[in-house]
Biopython code that builds the backbone (N, CA, C, O; Angstrom):
import numpy as np
from Bio.PDB.StructureBuilder import StructureBuilder

atoms = [
    (1, "MET", "N", (0.840, -1.165, 0.000)),
    (1, "MET", "CA", (0.000, 0.000, 0.000)),
    (1, "MET", "C", (0.889, 1.233, 0.000)),
    (1, "MET", "O", (1.844, 1.319, 0.772)),
    (2, "GLU", "N", (0.574, 2.181, -0.862)),
    (2, "GLU", "CA", (1.391, 3.384, -0.976)),
    (2, "GLU", "C", (1.335, 4.182, 0.315)),
    (2, "GLU", "O", (0.263, 4.386, 0.885)),
    (3, "GLY", "N", (2.493, 4.632, 0.769)),
    (3, "GLY", "CA", (2.562, 5.467, 1.961)),
    (3, "GLY", "C", (2.383, 4.716, 3.267)),
    (3, "GLY", "O", (2.327, 5.335, 4.330)),
    (4, "SER", "N", (2.292, 3.403, 3.208)),
    (4, "SER", "CA", (2.108, 2.672, 4.452)),
    (4, "SER", "C", (3.452, 2.464, 5.130)),
    (4, "SER", "O", (4.497, 2.410, 4.481)),
    (5, "HIS", "N", (3.400, 2.350, 6.435)),
    (5, "HIS", "CA", (4.606, 2.151, 7.225)),
    (5, "HIS", "C", (4.354, 0.997, 8.164)),
    (5, "HIS", "O", (3.265, 0.856, 8.721)),
    (6, "GLU", "N", (5.375, 0.170, 8.336)),
    (6, "GLU", "CA", (5.259, -0.921, 9.279)),
    (6, "GLU", "C", (5.753, -0.429, 10.626)),
    (6, "GLU", "O", (6.879, 0.054, 10.739)),
    (7, "HIS", "N", (4.919, -0.548, 11.642)),
    (7, "HIS", "CA", (5.277, -0.065, 12.975)),
    (7, "HIS", "C", (5.263, -1.225, 13.946)),
    (7, "HIS", "O", (4.404, -2.103, 13.873)),
    (8, "GLN", "N", (6.206, -1.220, 14.839)),
    (8, "GLN", "CA", (6.247, -2.186, 15.908)),
    (8, "GLN", "C", (5.773, -1.486, 17.178)),
    (8, "GLN", "O", (6.319, -0.455, 17.568)),
    (9, "HIS", "N", (4.771, -2.044, 17.808)),
    (9, "HIS", "CA", (4.273, -1.494, 19.061)),
    (9, "HIS", "C", (4.874, -2.285, 20.210)),
    (9, "HIS", "O", (5.092, -3.493, 20.110)),
    (10, "ALA", "N", (5.136, -1.585, 21.292)),
    (10, "ALA", "CA", (5.729, -2.244, 22.446)),
    (10, "ALA", "C", (4.822, -3.348, 22.974)),
    (10, "ALA", "O", (5.286, -4.432, 23.327)),
    (11, "ARG", "N", (3.524, -3.061, 23.024)),
    (11, "ARG", "CA", (2.567, -4.036, 23.530)),
    (11, "ARG", "C", (1.379, -4.117, 22.582)),
    (11, "ARG", "O", (0.430, -3.346, 22.730)),
    (12, "PRO", "N", (1.402, -5.040, 21.602)),
    (12, "PRO", "CA", (0.281, -5.132, 20.679)),
    (12, "PRO", "C", (-0.988, -5.506, 21.425)),
    (12, "PRO", "O", (-0.976, -6.405, 22.266)),
    (13, "ASP", "N", (-2.060, -4.834, 21.128)),
    (13, "ASP", "CA", (-3.339, -5.063, 21.781)),
    (13, "ASP", "C", (-4.190, -5.943, 20.875)),
    (13, "ASP", "O", (-4.846, -5.452, 19.956)),
    (14, "THR", "N", (-4.176, -7.247, 21.140)),
    (14, "THR", "CA", (-4.915, -8.171, 20.279)),
    (14, "THR", "C", (-6.417, -7.956, 20.374)),
    (14, "THR", "O", (-7.138, -8.254, 19.421)),
    (15, "THR", "N", (-6.908, -7.445, 21.502)),
    (15, "THR", "CA", (-8.334, -7.158, 21.638)),
    (15, "THR", "C", (-8.731, -6.085, 20.643)),
    (15, "THR", "O", (-9.754, -6.213, 19.971)),
    (16, "ARG", "N", (-7.930, -5.019, 20.538)),
    (16, "ARG", "CA", (-8.210, -3.942, 19.586)),
    (16, "ARG", "C", (-8.113, -4.460, 18.160)),
    (16, "ARG", "O", (-8.941, -4.119, 17.315)),
    (17, "LYS", "N", (-7.107, -5.282, 17.892)),
    (17, "LYS", "CA", (-6.941, -5.831, 16.552)),
    (17, "LYS", "C", (-8.164, -6.665, 16.173)),
    (17, "LYS", "O", (-8.682, -6.535, 15.063)),
    (18, "ASP", "N", (-8.622, -7.508, 17.075)),
    (18, "ASP", "CA", (-9.809, -8.324, 16.817)),
    (18, "ASP", "C", (-11.025, -7.440, 16.583)),
    (18, "ASP", "O", (-11.840, -7.724, 15.704)),
    (19, "ASP", "N", (-11.155, -6.365, 17.364)),
    (19, "ASP", "CA", (-12.264, -5.424, 17.194)),
    (19, "ASP", "C", (-12.184, -4.766, 15.818)),
    (19, "ASP", "O", (-13.195, -4.645, 15.125)),
    (20, "HIS", "N", (-10.979, -4.339, 15.422)),
    (20, "HIS", "CA", (-10.801, -3.719, 14.103)),
    (20, "HIS", "C", (-11.212, -4.686, 12.999)),
    (20, "HIS", "O", (-11.935, -4.311, 12.076)),
    (21, "LEU", "N", (-10.754, -5.915, 13.095)),
    (21, "LEU", "CA", (-11.080, -6.898, 12.066)),
    (21, "LEU", "C", (-12.576, -7.190, 12.013)),
    (21, "LEU", "O", (-13.137, -7.353, 10.930)),
    (22, "ARG", "N", (-13.226, -7.259, 13.175)),
    (22, "ARG", "CA", (-14.671, -7.469, 13.233)),
    (22, "ARG", "C", (-15.409, -6.329, 12.523)),
    (22, "ARG", "O", (-16.320, -6.558, 11.727)),
    (23, "ARG", "N", (-14.992, -5.101, 12.830)),
    (23, "ARG", "CA", (-15.630, -3.938, 12.210)),
    (23, "ARG", "C", (-15.423, -3.930, 10.699)),
    (23, "ARG", "O", (-16.345, -3.614, 9.948)),
    (24, "LEU", "N", (-14.212, -4.276, 10.250)),
    (24, "LEU", "CA", (-13.937, -4.306, 8.811)),
    (24, "LEU", "C", (-14.747, -5.400, 8.110)),
    (24, "LEU", "O", (-15.199, -5.206, 6.982)),
    (25, "ARG", "N", (-14.930, -6.534, 8.764)),
    (25, "ARG", "CA", (-15.759, -7.591, 8.172)),
    (25, "ARG", "C", (-17.212, -7.127, 8.052)),
    (25, "ARG", "O", (-17.895, -7.447, 7.079)),
    (26, "ARG", "N", (-17.675, -6.375, 9.044)),
    (26, "ARG", "CA", (-19.035, -5.835, 8.990)),
    (26, "ARG", "C", (-19.174, -4.859, 7.819)),
    (26, "ARG", "O", (-20.167, -4.891, 7.092)),
    (27, "ILE", "N", (-18.175, -3.995, 7.642)),
    (27, "ILE", "CA", (-18.181, -3.039, 6.532)),
    (27, "ILE", "C", (-18.111, -3.788, 5.201)),
    (27, "ILE", "O", (-18.796, -3.429, 4.243)),
    (28, "GLU", "N", (-17.279, -4.830, 5.147)),
    (28, "GLU", "CA", (-17.189, -5.646, 3.936)),
    (28, "GLU", "C", (-18.562, -6.232, 3.590)),
    (28, "GLU", "O", (-18.943, -6.284, 2.420)),
    (29, "GLY", "N", (-19.293, -6.667, 4.603)),
    (29, "GLY", "CA", (-20.646, -7.186, 4.391)),
    (29, "GLY", "C", (-21.573, -6.112, 3.846)),
    (29, "GLY", "O", (-22.408, -6.384, 2.983)),
    (30, "GLN", "N", (-21.424, -4.875, 4.358)),
    (30, "GLN", "CA", (-22.232, -3.774, 3.835)),
    (30, "GLN", "C", (-21.928, -3.546, 2.356)),
    (30, "GLN", "O", (-22.842, -3.307, 1.567)),
    (31, "LEU", "N", (-20.662, -3.618, 1.978)),
    (31, "LEU", "CA", (-20.281, -3.406, 0.584)),
    (31, "LEU", "C", (-20.802, -4.529, -0.310)),
    (31, "LEU", "O", (-21.242, -4.279, -1.433)),
    (32, "ARG", "N", (-20.755, -5.754, 0.182)),
    (32, "ARG", "CA", (-21.327, -6.863, -0.594)),
    (32, "ARG", "C", (-22.834, -6.666, -0.748)),
    (32, "ARG", "O", (-23.405, -6.967, -1.796)),
    (33, "GLY", "N", (-23.467, -6.159, 0.304)),
    (33, "GLY", "CA", (-24.903, -5.867, 0.228)),
    (33, "GLY", "C", (-25.207, -4.807, -0.822)),
    (33, "GLY", "O", (-26.218, -4.884, -1.520)),
    (34, "LEU", "N", (-24.330, -3.821, -0.926)),
    (34, "LEU", "CA", (-24.498, -2.795, -1.960)),
    (34, "LEU", "C", (-24.396, -3.402, -3.355)),
    (34, "LEU", "O", (-25.180, -3.065, -4.242)),
    (35, "GLN", "N", (-23.439, -4.287, -3.544)),
    (35, "GLN", "CA", (-23.308, -4.955, -4.848)),
    (35, "GLN", "C", (-24.581, -5.724, -5.182)),
    (35, "GLN", "O", (-25.060, -5.691, -6.315)),
    (36, "ARG", "N", (-25.115, -6.411, -4.191)),
    (36, "ARG", "CA", (-26.340, -7.184, -4.378)),
    (36, "ARG", "C", (-27.497, -6.253, -4.740)),
    (36, "ARG", "O", (-28.290, -6.552, -5.632)),
    (37, "MET", "N", (-27.582, -5.126, -4.041)),
    (37, "MET", "CA", (-28.664, -4.173, -4.303)),
    (37, "MET", "C", (-28.598, -3.656, -5.743)),
    (37, "MET", "O", (-29.621, -3.546, -6.420)),
    (38, "VAL", "N", (-27.401, -3.345, -6.197)),
    (38, "VAL", "CA", (-27.236, -2.847, -7.564)),
    (38, "VAL", "C", (-27.595, -3.927, -8.572)),
    (38, "VAL", "O", (-28.291, -3.660, -9.551)),
    (39, "SER", "N", (-27.122, -5.147, -8.334)),
    (39, "SER", "CA", (-27.421, -6.229, -9.278)),
    (39, "SER", "C", (-28.910, -6.555, -9.306)),
    (39, "SER", "O", (-29.413, -7.052, -10.313)),
    (40, "GLU", "N", (-29.612, -6.286, -8.222)),
    (40, "GLU", "CA", (-31.051, -6.557, -8.149)),
    (40, "GLU", "C", (-31.892, -5.332, -8.506)),
    (40, "GLU", "O", (-33.110, -5.331, -8.325)),
    (41, "ASP", "N", (-31.231, -4.286, -9.017)),
    (41, "ASP", "CA", (-31.929, -3.061, -9.442)),
    (41, "ASP", "C", (-32.787, -2.438, -8.339)),
    (41, "ASP", "O", (-33.911, -2.000, -8.586)),
    (42, "VAL", "N", (-32.245, -2.405, -7.123)),
    (42, "VAL", "CA", (-32.933, -1.769, -5.999)),
    (42, "VAL", "C", (-33.013, -0.267, -6.261)),
    (42, "VAL", "O", (-32.114, 0.314, -6.870)),
    (43, "TYR", "N", (-34.077, 0.346, -5.803)),
    (43, "TYR", "CA", (-34.326, 1.777, -5.970)),
    (43, "TYR", "C", (-33.090, 2.581, -5.544)),
    (43, "TYR", "O", (-32.527, 2.362, -4.471)),
    (44, "CYS", "N", (-32.684, 3.518, -6.414)),
    (44, "CYS", "CA", (-31.438, 4.282, -6.219)),
    (44, "CYS", "C", (-31.330, 4.938, -4.841)),
    (44, "CYS", "O", (-30.261, 4.924, -4.230)),
    (45, "ILE", "N", (-32.404, 5.496, -4.365)),
    (45, "ILE", "CA", (-32.369, 6.184, -3.067)),
    (45, "ILE", "C", (-32.072, 5.195, -1.951)),
    (45, "ILE", "O", (-31.362, 5.529, -1.002)),
    (46, "ASP", "N", (-32.596, 4.001, -2.050)),
    (46, "ASP", "CA", (-32.306, 2.975, -1.045)),
    (46, "ASP", "C", (-30.829, 2.574, -1.086)),
    (46, "ASP", "O", (-30.213, 2.347, -0.044)),
    (47, "VAL", "N", (-30.269, 2.488, -2.290)),
    (47, "VAL", "CA", (-28.842, 2.172, -2.434)),
    (47, "VAL", "C", (-28.021, 3.301, -1.823)),
    (47, "VAL", "O", (-27.071, 3.048, -1.082)),
    (48, "LEU", "N", (-28.381, 4.540, -2.129)),
    (48, "LEU", "CA", (-27.652, 5.691, -1.589)),
    (48, "LEU", "C", (-27.713, 5.733, -0.067)),
    (48, "LEU", "O", (-26.745, 6.133, 0.579)),
    (49, "THR", "N", (-28.822, 5.330, 0.502)),
    (49, "THR", "CA", (-28.937, 5.271, 1.968)),
    (49, "THR", "C", (-27.924, 4.286, 2.534)),
    (49, "THR", "O", (-27.297, 4.554, 3.559)),
    (50, "GLN", "N", (-27.766, 3.150, 1.869)),
    (50, "GLN", "CA", (-26.798, 2.154, 2.320)),
    (50, "GLN", "C", (-25.363, 2.610, 2.077)),
    (50, "GLN", "O", (-24.474, 2.288, 2.865)),
    (51, "VAL", "N", (-25.124, 3.356, 0.996)),
    (51, "VAL", "CA", (-23.794, 3.921, 0.749)),
    (51, "VAL", "C", (-23.430, 4.856, 1.896)),
    (51, "VAL", "O", (-22.306, 4.833, 2.395)),
    (52, "SER", "N", (-24.386, 5.671, 2.304)),
    (52, "SER", "CA", (-24.160, 6.599, 3.412)),
    (52, "SER", "C", (-23.810, 5.844, 4.697)),
    (52, "SER", "O", (-22.907, 6.248, 5.430)),
    (53, "ALA", "N", (-24.511, 4.768, 4.964)),
    (53, "ALA", "CA", (-24.241, 3.971, 6.165)),
    (53, "ALA", "C", (-22.842, 3.360, 6.107)),
    (53, "ALA", "O", (-22.128, 3.369, 7.110)),
    (54, "ALA", "N", (-22.442, 2.832, 4.956)),
    (54, "ALA", "CA", (-21.113, 2.239, 4.812)),
    (54, "ALA", "C", (-20.032, 3.311, 4.943)),
    (54, "ALA", "O", (-18.986, 3.078, 5.550)),
    (55, "THR", "N", (-20.288, 4.470, 4.377)),
    (55, "THR", "CA", (-19.330, 5.576, 4.470)),
    (55, "THR", "C", (-19.142, 6.001, 5.921)),
    (55, "THR", "O", (-18.013, 6.205, 6.369)),
    (56, "LYS", "N", (-20.236, 6.132, 6.651)),
    (56, "LYS", "CA", (-20.146, 6.508, 8.068)),
    (56, "LYS", "C", (-19.397, 5.448, 8.867)),
    (56, "LYS", "O", (-18.626, 5.781, 9.767)),
    (57, "ALA", "N", (-19.616, 4.188, 8.551)),
    (57, "ALA", "CA", (-18.911, 3.109, 9.255)),
    (57, "ALA", "C", (-17.404, 3.196, 9.003)),
    (57, "ALA", "O", (-16.613, 3.028, 9.931)),
    (58, "LEU", "N", (-17.004, 3.456, 7.760)),
    (58, "LEU", "CA", (-15.577, 3.604, 7.443)),
    (58, "LEU", "C", (-14.984, 4.837, 8.117)),
    (58, "LEU", "O", (-13.859, 4.792, 8.614)),
    (59, "GLN", "N", (-15.726, 5.926, 8.137)),
    (59, "GLN", "CA", (-15.233, 7.138, 8.797)),
    (59, "GLN", "C", (-15.045, 6.901, 10.290)),
    (59, "GLN", "O", (-14.043, 7.322, 10.869)),
    (60, "SER", "N", (-15.997, 6.235, 10.906)),
    (60, "SER", "CA", (-15.897, 5.933, 12.333)),
    (60, "SER", "C", (-14.693, 5.042, 12.613)),
    (60, "SER", "O", (-13.953, 5.271, 13.569)),
    (61, "PHE", "N", (-14.499, 4.028, 11.779)),
    (61, "PHE", "CA", (-13.343, 3.147, 11.923)),
    (61, "PHE", "C", (-12.055, 3.944, 11.792)),
    (61, "PHE", "O", (-11.134, 3.775, 12.591)),
    (62, "SER", "N", (-11.987, 4.813, 10.788)),
    (62, "SER", "CA", (-10.791, 5.628, 10.556)),
    (62, "SER", "C", (-10.477, 6.515, 11.753)),
    (62, "SER", "O", (-9.322, 6.622, 12.165)),
    (63, "LEU", "N", (-11.493, 7.144, 12.306)),
    (63, "LEU", "CA", (-11.275, 8.025, 13.455)),
    (63, "LEU", "C", (-10.793, 7.254, 14.678)),
    (63, "LEU", "O", (-9.917, 7.720, 15.406)),
    (64, "ASP", "N", (-11.365, 6.078, 14.901)),
    (64, "ASP", "CA", (-10.918, 5.252, 16.029)),
    (64, "ASP", "C", (-9.469, 4.819, 15.848)),
    (64, "ASP", "O", (-8.687, 4.837, 16.798)),
    (65, "LEU", "N", (-9.116, 4.430, 14.630)),
    (65, "LEU", "CA", (-7.750, 4.004, 14.348)),
    (65, "LEU", "C", (-6.772, 5.173, 14.500)),
    (65, "LEU", "O", (-5.673, 5.006, 15.028)),
    (66, "LEU", "N", (-7.178, 6.344, 14.038)),
    (66, "LEU", "CA", (-6.333, 7.530, 14.176)),
    (66, "LEU", "C", (-6.140, 7.893, 15.649)),
    (66, "LEU", "O", (-5.035, 8.236, 16.066)),
    (67, "GLU", "N", (-7.205, 7.817, 16.424)),
    (67, "GLU", "CA", (-7.100, 8.097, 17.856)),
    (67, "GLU", "C", (-6.141, 7.121, 18.535)),
    (67, "GLU", "O", (-5.332, 7.511, 19.376)),
    (68, "GLU", "N", (-6.245, 5.852, 18.156)),
    (68, "GLU", "CA", (-5.351, 4.837, 18.721)),
    (68, "GLU", "C", (-3.902, 5.130, 18.341)),
    (68, "GLU", "O", (-2.997, 5.005, 19.166)),
    (69, "HIS", "N", (-3.694, 5.519, 17.092)),
    (69, "HIS", "CA", (-2.343, 5.838, 16.625)),
    (69, "HIS", "C", (-1.774, 7.031, 17.391)),
    (69, "HIS", "O", (-0.615, 7.015, 17.806)),
    (70, "MET", "N", (-2.587, 8.054, 17.573)),
    (70, "MET", "CA", (-2.100, 9.248, 18.268)),
    (70, "MET", "C", (-1.818, 8.955, 19.734)),
    (70, "MET", "O", (-0.835, 9.448, 20.288)),
    (71, "ALA", "N", (-2.663, 8.167, 20.361)),
    (71, "ALA", "CA", (-2.470, 7.843, 21.773)),
    (71, "ALA", "C", (-1.270, 6.928, 21.981)),
    (71, "ALA", "O", (-0.668, 6.926, 23.054)),
    (72, "GLY", "N", (-0.921, 6.153, 20.964)),
    (72, "GLY", "CA", (0.187, 5.218, 21.098)),
    (72, "GLY", "C", (1.444, 5.728, 20.438)),
    (72, "GLY", "O", (2.352, 6.222, 21.106)),
    (73, "CYS", "N", (1.498, 5.609, 19.126)),
    (73, "CYS", "CA", (2.721, 5.929, 18.363)),
    (73, "CYS", "C", (3.152, 7.383, 18.506)),
    (73, "CYS", "O", (4.330, 7.662, 18.730)),
    (74, "VAL", "N", (2.215, 8.304, 18.379)),
    (74, "VAL", "CA", (2.578, 9.721, 18.410)),
    (74, "VAL", "C", (3.030, 10.133, 19.809)),
    (74, "VAL", "O", (4.028, 10.838, 19.958)),
    (75, "VAL", "N", (2.303, 9.698, 20.824)),
    (75, "VAL", "CA", (2.682, 10.046, 22.193)),
    (75, "VAL", "C", (4.031, 9.428, 22.537)),
    (75, "VAL", "O", (4.875, 10.077, 23.154)),
    (76, "GLU", "N", (4.233, 8.183, 22.141)),
    (76, "GLU", "CA", (5.512, 7.520, 22.413)),
    (76, "GLU", "C", (6.663, 8.249, 21.718)),
    (76, "GLU", "O", (7.727, 8.438, 22.308)),
    (77, "ALA", "N", (6.453, 8.656, 20.471)),
    (77, "ALA", "CA", (7.495, 9.381, 19.736)),
    (77, "ALA", "C", (7.737, 10.757, 20.359)),
    (77, "ALA", "O", (8.877, 11.218, 20.414)),
    (78, "ALA", "N", (6.677, 11.410, 20.825)),
    (78, "ALA", "CA", (6.821, 12.736, 21.431)),
    (78, "ALA", "C", (7.666, 12.671, 22.704)),
    (78, "ALA", "O", (8.375, 13.622, 23.033)),
    (79, "ARG", "N", (7.590, 11.567, 23.405)),
    (79, "ARG", "CA", (8.391, 11.403, 24.625)),
    (79, "ARG", "C", (9.880, 11.441, 24.314)),
    (79, "ARG", "O", (10.677, 11.902, 25.131)),
    (80, "THR", "N", (10.257, 10.959, 23.136)),
    (80, "THR", "CA", (11.672, 10.943, 22.774)),
    (80, "THR", "C", (12.151, 12.338, 22.388)),
    (80, "THR", "O", (13.317, 12.679, 22.588)),
    (81, "GLY", "N", (11.240, 13.149, 21.829)),
    (81, "GLY", "CA", (11.572, 14.519, 21.479)),
    (81, "GLY", "C", (12.536, 14.667, 20.325)),
    (81, "GLY", "O", (13.076, 15.755, 20.123)),
    (82, "ASP", "N", (12.775, 13.616, 19.559)),
    (82, "ASP", "CA", (13.721, 13.712, 18.446)),
    (82, "ASP", "C", (12.982, 13.916, 17.120)),
    (82, "ASP", "O", (11.800, 14.260, 17.102)),
    (83, "ASP", "N", (13.690, 13.700, 16.026)),
    (83, "ASP", "CA", (13.102, 13.884, 14.695)),
    (83, "ASP", "C", (11.931, 12.931, 14.457)),
    (83, "ASP", "O", (11.013, 13.247, 13.700)),
    (84, "GLU", "N", (11.965, 11.775, 15.099)),
    (84, "GLU", "CA", (10.869, 10.816, 14.943)),
    (84, "GLU", "C", (9.556, 11.421, 15.436)),
    (84, "GLU", "O", (8.502, 11.180, 14.848)),
    (85, "ALA", "N", (9.617, 12.196, 16.501)),
    (85, "ALA", "CA", (8.413, 12.835, 17.029)),
    (85, "ALA", "C", (7.806, 13.763, 15.985)),
    (85, "ALA", "O", (6.598, 13.730, 15.750)),
    (86, "GLN", "N", (8.636, 14.589, 15.362)),
    (86, "GLN", "CA", (8.143, 15.500, 14.323)),
    (86, "GLN", "C", (7.558, 14.717, 13.150)),
    (86, "GLN", "O", (6.533, 15.106, 12.591)),
    (87, "ALA", "N", (8.201, 13.629, 12.781)),
    (87, "ALA", "CA", (7.726, 12.808, 11.673)),
    (87, "ALA", "C", (6.365, 12.196, 11.995)),
    (87, "ALA", "O", (5.487, 12.145, 11.134)),
    (88, "LYS", "N", (6.187, 11.734, 13.225)),
    (88, "LYS", "CA", (4.915, 11.125, 13.623)),
    (88, "LYS", "C", (3.792, 12.166, 13.635)),
    (88, "LYS", "O", (2.668, 11.869, 13.233)),
    (89, "VAL", "N", (4.089, 13.368, 14.087)),
    (89, "VAL", "CA", (3.078, 14.435, 14.092)),
    (89, "VAL", "C", (2.694, 14.779, 12.659)),
    (89, "VAL", "O", (1.512, 14.936, 12.353)),
    (90, "ARG", "N", (3.687, 14.897, 11.781)),
    (90, "ARG", "CA", (3.407, 15.184, 10.363)),
    (90, "ARG", "C", (2.574, 14.064, 9.743)),
    (90, "ARG", "O", (1.620, 14.315, 9.007)),
    (91, "GLU", "N", (2.948, 12.839, 10.052)),
    (91, "GLU", "CA", (2.242, 11.674, 9.527)),
    (91, "GLU", "C", (0.770, 11.692, 9.971)),
    (91, "GLU", "O", (-0.127, 11.433, 9.168)),
    (92, "ALA", "N", (0.531, 11.994, 11.239)),
    (92, "ALA", "CA", (-0.840, 12.063, 11.757)),
    (92, "ALA", "C", (-1.595, 13.225, 11.117)),
    (92, "ALA", "O", (-2.766, 13.078, 10.767)),
    (93, "ALA", "N", (-0.947, 14.373, 10.961)),
    (93, "ALA", "CA", (-1.594, 15.526, 10.333)),
    (93, "ALA", "C", (-1.977, 15.202, 8.891)),
    (93, "ALA", "O", (-3.055, 15.585, 8.438)),
    (94, "ASP", "N", (-1.113, 14.507, 8.174)),
    (94, "ASP", "CA", (-1.419, 14.108, 6.800)),
    (94, "ASP", "C", (-2.616, 13.154, 6.756)),
    (94, "ASP", "O", (-3.466, 13.260, 5.872)),
    (95, "ALA", "N", (-2.677, 12.235, 7.704)),
    (95, "ALA", "CA", (-3.798, 11.292, 7.766)),
    (95, "ALA", "C", (-5.098, 12.043, 8.037)),
    (95, "ALA", "O", (-6.130, 11.741, 7.438)),
    (96, "ILE", "N", (-5.048, 13.026, 8.943)),
    (96, "ILE", "CA", (-6.248, 13.822, 9.247)),
    (96, "ILE", "C", (-6.693, 14.585, 7.995)),
    (96, "ILE", "O", (-7.883, 14.645, 7.686)),
    (97, "ALA", "N", (-5.732, 15.161, 7.284)),
    (97, "ALA", "CA", (-6.056, 15.902, 6.062)),
    (97, "ALA", "C", (-6.734, 14.993, 5.034)),
    (97, "ALA", "O", (-7.690, 15.406, 4.378)),
    (98, "ARG", "N", (-6.245, 13.763, 4.894)),
    (98, "ARG", "CA", (-6.872, 12.828, 3.949)),
    (98, "ARG", "C", (-8.284, 12.499, 4.373)),
    (98, "ARG", "O", (-9.174, 12.390, 3.528)),
    (99, "LEU", "N", (-8.510, 12.338, 5.674)),
    (99, "LEU", "CA", (-9.855, 12.032, 6.160)),
    (99, "LEU", "C", (-10.809, 13.189, 5.926)),
    (99, "LEU", "O", (-11.966, 12.982, 5.561)),
    (100, "VAL", "N", (-10.333, 14.392, 6.133)),
    (100, "VAL", "CA", (-11.177, 15.577, 5.953)),
    (100, "VAL", "C", (-11.560, 15.750, 4.488)),
    (100, "VAL", "O", (-12.679, 16.161, 4.179)),
    (101, "LYS", "N", (-10.636, 15.438, 3.591)),
    (101, "LYS", "CA", (-10.885, 15.577, 2.155)),
    (101, "LYS", "C", (-11.782, 14.502, 1.608)),
    (101, "LYS", "O", (-12.401, 14.695, 0.562)),
    (102, "SER", "N", (-11.876, 13.358, 2.288)),
    (102, "SER", "CA", (-12.663, 12.251, 1.741)),
    (102, "SER", "C", (-14.148, 12.433, 1.973)),
    (102, "SER", "O", (-14.944, 11.584, 1.571)),
]
sb = StructureBuilder()
sb.init_structure("model")
sb.init_model(0)
sb.init_chain("A")
sb.init_seg("    ")
for serial, (resi, resn, name, xyz) in enumerate(atoms, 1):
    if name == "N":
        sb.init_residue(resn, " ", resi, " ")
    sb.init_atom(name, np.array(xyz, "f"), 0.0, 1.0, " ", f" {name:<3s}", serial, name[0])
structure = sb.get_structure()
């Protein structure tokens, strides 16, 4: 994935990871439902309502993931006070900008 970075966390939280995967599977199901609706010629407004729901689910997931990143990676980098801290803040700011534009 373009722009992705592999990060090692001191203490990986498998509960959060499982929650993230559960949420993504739910969103994947919503997207499959949208495909089904289109193939079955469901009324456009009903499809758009489901698009809105899937979009909100992705936005919510993104915000939770960003919050987790800031509370973990960014705070940890800020403690060091070196160039990595500045890079993490820039990285988070760029992610926020992408979310706002989407």
